[in-house]
BAFI-3210 file (N, C-alpha, C; in Angstrom, 3 decimals, decimal comma, padded with zeros to 6 digits):
// residues 105
n [1|2|3|4|5|6|7|8|9|10|11|12|13|14|15|16|17|18|19|20|21|22|23|24|25|26|27|28|29|30|31|32|33|34|35|36|37|38|39|40|41|42|43|44|45|46|47|48|49|50|51|52|53|54|55|56|57|58|59|60|61|62|63|64|65|66|67|68|69|70|71|72|73|74|75|76|77|78|79|80|81|82|83|84|85|86|87|88|89|90|91|92|93|94|95|96|97|98|99|100|101|102|103|104|105]
n.u [000,847|000,479|002,048|000,653|-001,878|-004,787|-005,356|-008,050|-010,838|-012,029|-015,168|-017,769|-020,378|-023,297|-025,420|-028,922|-029,533|-027,125|-026,549|-028,617|-027,807|-025,398|-026,509|-027,974|-026,067|-024,805|-026,950|-027,084|-025,476|-023,268|-021,114|-019,584|-020,600|-018,395|-016,562|-017,938|-017,941|-015,058|-014,664|-015,830|-014,534|-015,459|-016,424|-016,952|-018,797|-020,415|-021,629|-023,003|-024,885|-026,416|-027,609|-028,981|-030,759|-032,112|-033,575|-035,128|-036,625|-038,144|-039,751|-043,186|-044,327|-043,529|-041,099|-041,323|-040,096|-037,386|-036,135|-036,115|-037,704|-036,274|-037,704|-038,945|-036,856|-035,923|-038,187|-038,092|-035,665|-036,361|-038,359|-036,849|-035,111|-037,055|-038,144|-035,902|-035,532|-037,940|-037,766|-035,596|-036,738|-038,698|-036,853|-035,849|-037,557|-037,931|-035,365|-035,021|-037,027|-036,067|-033,753|-034,727|-036,272|-034,321|-033,081|-034,887|-034,829]
n.v [-001,207|002,211|005,163|007,489|006,818|006,316|004,201|001,885|002,414|000,430|-001,222|-000,110|-000,490|001,237|002,564|003,513|005,533|006,638|007,699|009,590|011,264|012,414|013,639|015,571|017,102|018,157|019,690|021,905|023,774|025,263|023,858|022,533|019,871|018,245|018,924|017,913|015,130|014,539|015,140|012,853|010,863|009,736|009,139|011,961|011,552|009,549|010,828|012,813|011,412|010,362|012,726|013,430|011,153|011,516|013,698|012,956|011,015|012,721|014,061|015,006|013,577|011,113|010,569|010,489|010,655|011,347|009,099|006,261|006,033|005,396|003,416|002,386|001,431|-000,731|-002,341|-003,128|-004,586|-006,594|-007,830|-008,609|-010,489|-012,435|-013,204|-014,207|-016,441|-017,845|-018,333|-020,042|-022,055|-023,042|-023,873|-026,229|-028,609|-028,508|-029,109|-031,655|-033,046|-032,890|-034,354|-036,904|-037,510|-037,826|-040,188|-042,139|-042,566]
n.w [000,030|-000,713|000,530|000,375|000,372|002,410|005,132|005,333|007,391|010,155|010,058|011,913|014,221|015,491|017,894|017,777|019,597|020,104|017,401|017,276|019,185|018,082|015,807|017,015|018,160|015,850|014,846|016,801|015,951|016,699|015,858|013,126|010,884|010,017|012,079|014,373|013,576|013,570|016,270|017,526|016,234|013,918|010,461|008,159|006,228|007,128|009,450|007,932|006,517|008,695|009,644|007,294|007,038|009,463|009,036|006,861|008,304|009,919|008,417|007,469|005,165|005,391|004,256|001,454|-001,762|-000,607|000,074|002,229|005,534|008,763|010,066|007,839|006,445|008,416|008,297|005,545|005,334|007,276|005,728|003,462|004,494|005,260|002,810|001,531|003,130|002,690|-000,054|000,070|001,483|-000,408|-002,331|-001,485|-001,565|-004,312|-005,351|-004,164|-005,499|-008,248|-007,808|-007,212|-009,264|-011,355|-010,599|-011,191|-013,826]
ca.u [000,040|001,349|002,118|-000,282|-003,271|-005,302|-005,811|-009,570|-011,260|-012,771|-016,557|-018,239|-021,932|-023,595|-026,950|-029,788|-029,418|-025,733|-026,621|-029,421|-026,941|-024,657|-027,339|-028,378|-024,802|-024,697|-028,019|-026,851|-025,099|-021,924|-019,883|-019,932|-020,694|-017,037|-015,897|-018,557|-017,406|-013,852|-014,619|-016,001|-013,613|-016,215|-016,244|-017,842|-019,786|-021,321|-022,414|-023,902|-025,914|-027,253|-028,363|-030,014|-031,803|-033,043|-034,480|-036,225|-037,590|-038,962|-040,902|-044,527|-044,627|-043,025|-039,899|-041,627|-039,119|-036,254|-035,568|-036,861|-037,454|-035,652|-038,701|-039,227|-035,619|-036,099|-039,138|-037,472|-034,534|-037,098|-039,033|-035,913|-034,743|-038,013|-038,214|-034,804|-035,853|-039,132|-037,229|-034,634|-037,784|-039,239|-035,952|-035,215|-038,316|-037,753|-033,922|-035,293|-037,860|-035,208|-032,870|-035,348|-036,705|-033,109|-032,599|-035,801|-034,737]
ca.v [-000,151|003,311|005,936|008,538|006,163|006,151|002,938|001,858|002,311|-000,817|-000,942|-000,028|-000,290|002,353|002,508|004,626|006,505|007,278|008,419|010,590|012,232|013,056|014,405|016,707|017,968|018,787|020,636|022,999|025,011|025,750|023,090|022,006|018,304|017,883|019,177|016,843|013,906|014,625|015,150|011,494|009,937|009,148|009,825|013,046|010,991|008,782|011,700|013,518|010,461|010,343|013,892|013,302|010,128|012,134|014,729|012,095|010,389|013,752|014,782|014,461|012,883|009,804|010,353|010,373|011,391|011,417|007,980|005,588|006,371|004,334|002,304|001,686|000,595|-001,913|-003,195|-003,659|-005,443|-007,835|-008,561|-009,242|-011,742|-013,283|-013,432|-015,008|-017,721|-018,400|-018,888|-021,251|-023,193|-023,678|-024,567|-027,464|-029,580|-028,531|-029,837|-033,008|-033,495|-033,090|-035,447|-038,301|-037,714|-038,210|-041,569|-043,159|-042,590]
ca.w [000,057|-000,831|001,671|000,104|000,556|003,757|005,462|005,542|008,797|010,378|009,824|013,201|014,411|016,554|018,411|017,346|020,546|019,847|016,143|017,588|019,927|017,190|015,009|017,772|018,248|014,648|014,781|017,672|015,064|017,061|015,284|011,774|010,670|009,934|013,415|015,247|013,239|014,046|017,787|018,014|015,565|012,741|009,078|007,844|005,326|008,044|010,261|007,039|006,309|009,794|009,569|006,228|007,574|010,668|008,332|006,235|009,389|010,625|007,432|007,577|004,116|005,506|003,417|000,091|-002,610|-000,099|000,616|003,395|006,989|009,684|010,384|006,618|006,307|009,191|007,599|004,432|005,881|007,841|004,530|002,573|005,305|005,289|001,433|001,304|003,891|002,075|-001,380|000,353|001,774|-001,523|-003,218|-000,939|-002,218|-005,848|-005,549|-003,910|-006,680|-009,365|-007,590|-007,121|-010,798|-012,047|-010,131|-011,765|-015,306]
c.u [000,904|001,133|001,092|-001,788|-003,692|-005,688|-007,319|-009,802|-012,035|-014,322|-017,089|-019,789|-022,154|-025,225|-027,748|-029,687|-028,047|-025,908|-027,510|-028,627|-026,102|-025,311|-027,604|-027,216|-024,582|-025,831|-027,870|-026,360|-023,779|-020,660|-020,356|-019,892|-019,338|-016,305|-016,555|-018,052|-015,921|-013,670|-014,839|-015,376|-014,663|-015,984|-017,184|-019,080|-020,990|-022,292|-023,477|-025,075|-026,816|-028,143|-029,324|-031,227|-032,828|-034,043|-035,566|-037,184|-038,613|-040,226|-042,185|-044,963|-044,107|-041,662|-040,062|-040,541|-037,626|-035,700|-036,404|-036,582|-036,681|-036,511|-038,944|-037,932|-035,561|-036,991|-038,746|-036,455|-035,232|-037,671|-038,141|-035,409|-035,697|-038,268|-037,087|-035,081|-036,966|-038,599|-036,255|-035,615|-038,256|-038,156|-035,618|-036,143|-038,261|-036,422|-034,325|-035,980|-037,017|-034,274|-033,518|-035,938|-035,579|-032,916|-033,664|-035,628|-033,642]
c.v [001,312|004,385|007,005|007,876|005,863|004,687|002,922|001,783|000,927|-000,434|-001,140|000,072|000,607|002,005|003,658|005,768|007,470|008,288|009,615|011,679|013,048|013,945|015,665|017,670|018,883|019,859|021,867|024,089|025,580|025,085|022,458|020,462|017,699|017,801|018,118|015,573|013,786|014,430|013,538|010,433|009,154|009,842|010,811|012,577|010,425|009,696|012,459|012,599|010,383|011,413|014,016|012,381|010,762|012,933|014,055|011,436|011,496|014,301|014,223|013,637|011,496|009,427|010,267|011,262|011,464|010,253|007,396|006,014|005,255|003,153|001,625|000,807|-000,616|-002,749|-003,888|-004,794|-006,790|-008,570|-009,139|-010,487|-012,826|-013,961|-014,401|-016,427|-018,471|-018,986|-020,230|-022,417|-023,793|-024,170|-025,992|-028,639|-029,780|-029,311|-031,255|-033,771|-033,780|-034,147|-036,791|-038,504|-038,250|-039,631|-042,486|-043,292|-043,785]
c.w [-000,011|000,182|001,523|000,369|002,001|003,921|005,701|006,956|008,802|010,392|011,510|013,214|015,470|016,877|017,929|018,313|020,347|018,584|016,499|018,201|019,025|016,263|015,710|018,109|016,955|014,430|015,680|017,000|015,586|016,542|013,996|011,776|010,724|011,333|014,365|014,841|013,724|015,637|018,261|017,131|014,482|011,501|008,915|007,126|006,101|008,669|009,210|006,659|007,337|009,889|008,538|006,609|008,692|009,992|007,535|007,312|010,018|009,707|007,584|006,389|004,210|004,716|001,922|-000,842|-001,972|000,406|001,759|004,554|007,570|009,733|009,008|006,291|007,029|008,715|006,464|004,554|006,339|006,646|003,812|003,085|005,022|003,750|001,004|001,977|003,134|000,469|-001,128|000,695|000,562|-002,413|-002,716|-001,503|-003,781|-006,210|-005,248|-005,004|-007,847|-009,142|-007,719|-008,551|-011,563|-011,738|-010,839|-013,184|-015,597]
res [m|s|a|s|r|k|q|a|r|p|r|r|s|s|t|a|d|f|e|a|e|i|v|q|r|c|r|t|g|d|r|s|i|g|q|v|a|r|d|v|d|l|t|e|t|a|v|r|e|w|v|r|q|a|e|r|d|e|r|d|d|g|g|a|g|g|g|l|s|f|d|e|r|q|e|l|a|r|l|r|r|e|n|r|q|l|r|e|d|v|g|i|p|e|r|a|t|d|f|f|a|g|e|t|r]
***
């Protein structure tokens, strides 16, 4: 790796409460998003996305045209997991049918 290239940060997870606290710090207006991000050792990109997501979540229109709200993202993730599981459940009998059909020929 070259000396001019930054090393990738490890991916970290955060709680909704922590993100809300960071968003509130950004909204007080006395520090920029970049300064808040540096204060807590986060990327400015992550903090900006948290602020944008909080704005979408607070809109009366449920985030229409601006992306999904937090609750909508949670539901979408749950539905995708459920869909993946159902596809796997359907695939097992199909594969078994194909296997046994092949043995009888």
